[in-house]
C-alpha positions in Angstrom: 16.3 34.3 4.2 15.1 35.0 0.5 12.9 32.7 -1.0 12.6 31.7 -4.8 9.4 31.1 -6.8 8.1 27.8 -6.9 10.2 25.6 -9.2 8.1 23.0 -11.0 10.4 20.5 -12.4 9.9 17.8 -14.8 11.7 15.0 -13.1 11.7 11.4 -12.1 10.4 11.1 -8.8 12.6 9.3 -6.2 10.7 5.8 -5.3 11.4 2.8 -2.8 10.9 -0.3 -4.6 9.7 -3.3 -2.6 13.0 -4.9 -4.2 15.1 -2.4 -2.9 15.5 1.4 -2.8 16.1 4.2 -5.5 17.4 6.4 -2.8 16.6 10.1 -3.4 16.2 10.8 -7.1 15.1 13.9 -6.0 18.4 15.0 -6.8 17.4 15.2 -10.5 15.2 17.9 -9.3 17.6 19.6 -7.0 20.5 19.8 -9.6 18.2 22.0 -11.6 18.3 24.7 -8.8 20.7 27.8 -9.0 23.7 27.0 -7.0 23.1 23.2 -6.7 25.6 20.9 -7.9 29.2 21.5 -7.2 32.1 20.3 -9.7 35.0 21.0 -7.1 36.3 18.3 -4.7 35.4 19.3 -1.2 37.1 16.3 0.8 40.7 16.0 1.4 42.6 13.6 3.5 42.7 14.4 7.1 46.5 13.7 7.3 48.6 15.8 4.8 50.7 12.8 3.3 48.2 10.3 3.1 47.4 8.4 -0.1 44.6 6.3 1.2 42.2 5.6 4.0 40.3 2.6 4.9 37.3 2.0 7.3 34.0 -0.1 7.7 30.6 0.6 6.7 27.2 -0.9 7.5 25.4 -2.7 4.7 21.7 -2.5 5.6 19.0 -3.4 2.8 21.7 -3.1 0.2 22.7 0.4 1.0 26.1 1.8 2.1 25.8 3.4 5.6 28.6 5.5 6.9 29.3 7.5 10.0 29.7 11.0 9.7 30.5 14.0 12.1 28.9 17.3 11.1 30.4 20.6 12.7 32.0 18.3 15.2 28.9 16.7 16.3 27.5 13.1 15.8 28.1 10.6 14.5 25.4 10.8 12.1 24.4 8.1 9.7 24.7 9.0 5.8 23.9 6.8 2.9 27.1 7.0 0.2 25.2 7.3 -3.2 26.6 7.9 -6.7 23.1 8.3 -7.9 22.8 11.8 -6.3 24.9 14.7 -7.8 24.3 17.1 -4.6 24.7 16.1 -1.1 21.6 16.1 1.2 20.5 16.5 4.8 17.3 14.6 4.9 16.6 14.9 8.6 15.4 18.4 9.1 15.9 18.4 12.9 19.9 18.7 12.2 19.2 22.4 11.2 18.3 23.2 14.8 20.7 20.8 16.4 23.7 22.0 14.7 22.7 25.5 14.3 23.2 25.2 10.4 23.1 28.3 8.3 20.0 28.5 6.3 20.3 30.0 2.9 18.1 30.3 0.0 14.9 28.3 0.1 13.5 26.4 -2.7 10.2 24.8 -3.4 10.4 21.7 -5.5 7.4 20.2 -7.1 6.8 16.8 -8.2 4.7 15.9 -11.2 1.8 15.0 -9.4 -0.7 16.9 -7.1 1.3 16.7 -3.9 2.2 20.0 -2.3 5.7 21.4 -3.1 8.5 20.4 -0.9 11.0 23.1 0.5 14.5 22.6 0.3 17.1 25.0 1.9 20.8 25.6 0.7 23.0 25.0 3.7 26.8 25.8 3.3 29.9 26.1 5.3 29.4 22.8 7.1 32.5 20.7 8.1 32.1 17.2 7.4 34.4 14.4 8.9 34.7 10.8 8.0 37.6 8.6 9.7 40.8 9.8 7.7 38.9 12.5 5.4 37.6 16.1 6.0 35.6 18.5 4.0 36.3 21.8 5.8 33.3 23.6 4.2 30.7 21.6 2.5 27.2 22.7 0.7 24.2 20.7 1.5 20.7 21.1 0.3 18.4 20.2 3.3 15.0 19.2 3.3 12.3 20.7 5.1 10.4 17.3 5.7 11.8 13.6 5.7 9.2 12.8 3.2 10.7 9.3 2.3 11.3 8.2 5.9 14.6 6.4 4.8 15.2 5.7 8.6 12.0 3.5 8.6 12.9 1.8 5.2 16.5 1.1 6.4 15.7 0.3 10.1 18.2 2.7 11.9 18.5 6.6 11.8 19.4 7.8 8.5 20.3 11.7 8.7 21.2 12.3 4.9 23.1 11.2 1.7 26.8 11.9 0.5 26.6 12.0 -3.2 29.3 13.1 -5.7 31.1 15.4 -3.3 32.9 12.1 -2.1 33.5 10.5 -5.6 34.9 13.7 -7.1 37.3 13.9 -4.3 38.6 10.1 -4.2 38.7 6.9 -6.1 36.5 5.0 -4.1 36.8 1.1 -3.4 33.9 -0.7 -1.9 34.4 -4.2 -0.5 30.9 -5.3 0.0 31.6 -8.8 1.4 34.0 -7.2 4.2 31.9 -4.0 4.5 34.9 -2.0 3.8 35.4 1.3 2.0 38.9 2.5 0.9 39.4 6.1 -0.5 42.4 6.6 -2.6 44.3 9.7 -3.7 43.1 10.1 -7.6 46.8 11.4 -8.5 48.7 8.3 -6.9 46.1 5.5 -7.6 47.3 2.8 -9.8 45.1 0.2 -11.2 45.0 -3.2 -9.6 46.6 -5.9 -11.8 44.8 -9.4 -12.2 42.7 -10.7 -14.8 39.8 -11.0 -12.6 39.2 -7.3 -12.8 36.7 -6.1 -15.6 37.2 -2.6 -16.8 34.1 -0.6 -17.9 34.2 3.1 -19.0 31.6 5.6 -17.3 30.6 8.9 -18.4 29.9 11.8 -15.9 27.0 13.9 -16.6 25.3 16.1 -13.9 28.0 14.5 -11.6 26.3 11.3 -11.9 28.1 8.1 -13.7 26.6 6.3 -16.7 27.6 3.1 -18.2 26.4 1.7 -21.5 26.4 -2.1 -21.5 24.5 -5.2 -23.4 21.4 -6.1 -21.7 19.9 -9.4 -23.0 16.2 -8.4 -22.7 14.9 -11.7 -23.9 16.5 -14.9 -25.5 16.1 -13.0 -28.9 16.5 -9.4 -27.9 19.6 -7.7 -27.0 20.2 -3.9 -26.7 22.9 -1.6 -25.4 21.6 0.2 -22.7 22.6 3.4 -20.8 22.3 3.0 -17.0 23.1 5.1 -14.2 25.5 3.4 -11.7 23.5 4.0 -8.5 25.1 2.7 -5.2 22.0 4.2 -3.6 19.4 1.8 -5.4 19.1 -1.4 -3.4 17.6 -3.3 -6.2 19.6 -5.1 -9.0 18.4 -3.3 -12.3 15.6 -0.9 -13.2 14.5 -0.3 -16.9 12.5 2.5 -18.2 10.4 1.1 -21.1 9.4 4.8 -22.2 13.0 5.3 -23.1 13.0 3.0 -26.3 10.3 1.8 -28.5 12.0 -1.7 -28.2 11.6 -2.1 -24.6 8.6 -4.0 -23.1 7.6 -5.2 -19.9 8.1 -9.2 -19.9 5.3 -11.4 -20.2 6.1 -13.1 -17.0 5.8 -10.2 -14.4 4.5 -9.6 -11.0 2.3 -6.2 -10.6 3.6 -4.5 -7.6 3.5 -1.0 -5.9 7.2 -0.3 -6.3 7.4 2.8 -3.8 6.6 6.1 -2.8 7.8 9.3 -4.4 7.3 13.2 -4.3 4.0 12.7 -6.5 2.8 9.8 -4.8 2.8 6.0 -5.2 5.0 4.5 -8.0 3.5 1.3 -9.7 4.9 -0.9 -12.2 6.0 -4.5 -12.5 8.8 -6.9 -11.3 10.0 -9.1 -13.9 13.5 -10.6 -15.2 15.8 -10.0 -18.1 17.7 -12.8 -19.3 21.2 -11.4 -18.8 23.4 -8.4 -18.3 27.0 -8.0 -19.5 29.6 -6.1 -17.2 33.0 -6.5 -19.0 33.7 -10.0 -19.0 31.1 -11.1 -16.5 27.5 -12.1 -17.6 24.7 -12.0 -15.0 21.7 -14.0 -15.9 18.1 -14.1 -14.8 18.2 -10.5 -13.2 15.3 -9.4 -11.1 14.3 -6.1 -12.7 11.9 -3.4 -11.9 9.9 -1.9 -14.7 8.0 1.3 -13.4 4.8 2.4 -15.3 5.3 4.7 -18.1 3.1 7.4 -16.3 5.2 7.5 -13.4 8.6 7.9 -15.0 7.7 10.0 -18.0 8.3 13.4 -16.4 12.2 13.6 -16.0 14.8 16.3 -15.9 17.5 13.8 -16.1 19.8 13.2 -19.0 18.3 10.5 -21.5 19.1 7.1 -20.2 17.3 3.6 -19.8 17.4 3.0 -16.3 19.9 2.2 -13.6 22.0 -0.7 -11.9 21.7 -0.7 -8.2 23.9 -2.2 -5.3 21.7 -5.7 -5.2 23.8 -6.4 -8.2 27.1 -4.3 -7.4 27.3 -6.0 -3.9 28.5 -9.2 -5.8 31.7 -7.5 -6.8 34.5 -5.7 -5.2 33.9 -2.3 -7.0 36.5 0.7 -7.9 34.8 3.8 -8.9 37.3 6.4 -10.5 35.6 9.6 -11.6 38.8 11.4 -12.5 39.6 8.7 -15.1 36.1 7.8 -16.1 36.2 3.9 -15.4 34.6 1.3 -13.2 36.5 -1.7 -12.1 34.6 -5.0 -10.9 35.8 -8.1 -9.5 33.6 -11.0 -8.1 33.6 -11.7 -4.6 32.1 -14.2 -2.2 28.6 -12.8 -2.9 28.7 -13.3 -6.7 26.7 -16.4 -7.2 23.9 -15.5 -4.8 20.6 -15.8 -6.8 18.4 -12.8 -7.6 15.3 -13.1 -5.5 12.3 -10.9 -4.8 10.4 -10.6 -1.8 8.2 -13.9 -1.7 5.8 -12.8 1.0 4.1 -9.7 -0.7 4.1 -7.3 1.9 6.0 -4.0 2.8 7.5 -3.3 6.3 8.5 -0.1 7.8 10.7 0.1 11.1 9.3 2.5 13.8 9.9 3.2 17.3 13.1 5.0 18.9 15.3 2.2 18.1 13.5 1.2 14.9 12.8 -2.2 16.0 9.0 -2.2 16.0 7.9 -3.5 12.4 4.8 -2.4 11.1 3.0 -3.7 7.9 2.4 -0.8 5.6 1.2 -2.6 2.3 0.0 -6.1 1.4 -0.2 -7.2 -2.1 -3.4 -8.6 -3.4 -3.4 -12.5 -3.7 0.2 -12.6 -2.2 1.0 -15.1 0.3 0.8 -12.5 2.9 -2.8 -11.6 1.9 -3.8 -15.2 1.6 -2.2 -15.9 5.1 -4.6 -13.0 6.6 -1.9 -10.3 7.5 -3.3 -6.9 7.1 -2.0 -3.3 7.0 -1.3 -1.7 10.1 -0.4 -5.3 11.8 2.6 -4.9 14.0 4.8 -8.0 13.7 5.8 -9.2 17.4 7.5 -12.6 16.5 8.9 -14.3 13.4 9.3 -18.0 13.6 9.1 -17.7 17.4 11.9 -15.2 17.6 11.0 -11.8 18.9 11.0 -9.4 16.0 12.9 -6.7 17.9 15.6 -9.1 18.2 16.2 -9.0 14.4 17.3 -6.0 12.1 15.2 -4.9 9.4 17.7 -6.2 7.0 17.6 -9.7 8.7 13.6 -9.8 8.3 14.1 -8.8 4.8 16.3 -11.5 4.1 13.8 -14.2 5.5 11.1 -12.9 3.1 13.5 -13.5 0.3 14.8 -16.7 1.3 13.2 -19.8 -0.3 10.5 -20.8 -2.4 8.0 -23.0 -0.3 9.4 -22.0 3.1 7.0 -21.5 5.7 7.1 -18.5 8.1 5.2 -18.0 11.3 4.3 -14.5 12.4 2.6 -13.3 15.4 1.0 -9.8 15.0 -0.8 -7.3 17.1 -3.7 -5.6 15.2 -4.4 -1.9 15.8 -7.5 -2.8 18.3 -4.6 -4.8 20.3 -5.7 -8.3 19.5 -3.1 -10.7 18.9 -3.1 -13.0 15.8 -1.0 -15.9 14.5 -0.4 -16.4 10.9 1.7 -18.8 8.8 2.9 -17.6 5.3 4.2 -20.0 2.9 6.7 -18.0 0.6 6.1 -18.3 -3.0 8.5 -17.4 -5.9 6.3 -15.6 -8.3 8.9 -14.7 -10.8 
């Protein structure tokens, strides 16, 4: 196995906002590696004369989770992510389990002082999803699951499927039905109906970008170039460093947005007045504004931010890379309000079944802090229901549910002491 020199990339690190997840923008770094980023379509239909396949997916914390067989073994859980140009295996244990080939190694350095992360090129992997197959696919395999995606999602996550899928098919996502449909690009015909909005997209680095009008304030509207990112669990993220006209709104909430390769990402949560998607106007969007120091180092193409699945799930979505367009049609989730975590704490799932919930962050002066909840408290019960009977997605929904709602927690402290705490949720933004 040959090893390259350490690659120090100026890239925007991946981070997991408390309002969602920007899944693995580590890809911005990895796309700069020799041999990374494939333009060919590796997938095909398992049946020679098939023109489309349909199968269910799991929607967990605003992320699309699909079951995948690798080299005939599994199933393994992979995220389906337009924000990643190169598919990734994030669980390093699969290398030994599947006896994967280990090719060139790369050391990926973030912008901070953290030790470089090692990644390996892994090729010749057979990938099967119901009805489709990639006989020999290239992955980049991480030496360490640095972002703990399983703990964030609340179920085992083994990797991320990115542009490889979207370059192979026209992908239709039906979030309200938790259904995916993969269409043959050669035979696909646009659906008819006035409710479908058509938006052009540009592919750069195997990632889709759209330019649309964003009403930043009541008096300022700007066209912003945004990554279409199904692997981001928030609604919208805006990088204020990308334009001198962009500012963090006066009404904002200081937040630790997440953790990336180079440490914690800090910034603000706020709202923009509206965003235009074809004929549809979405108002009062909860938006992440990462600190300029945490996003200044980037190797991505110039852009102003990204649109995540908290917004996209309100539509039936058709993504067509071959014809460079996006189709959107409102579904039953369209009128759901955009809310933030009104408790003010981060929770990670742990244990063999990811049903132990531990508090990892409590924001100062938040409802959680005022109630006396602490970092490393293990949540045993929520509103008298055993916490283990709830998924992490269900727990998250409770914390986003209603301004003024009272939520009763029973927690176990690291010393074993039990404590009962009542939190009154508060909409801060």
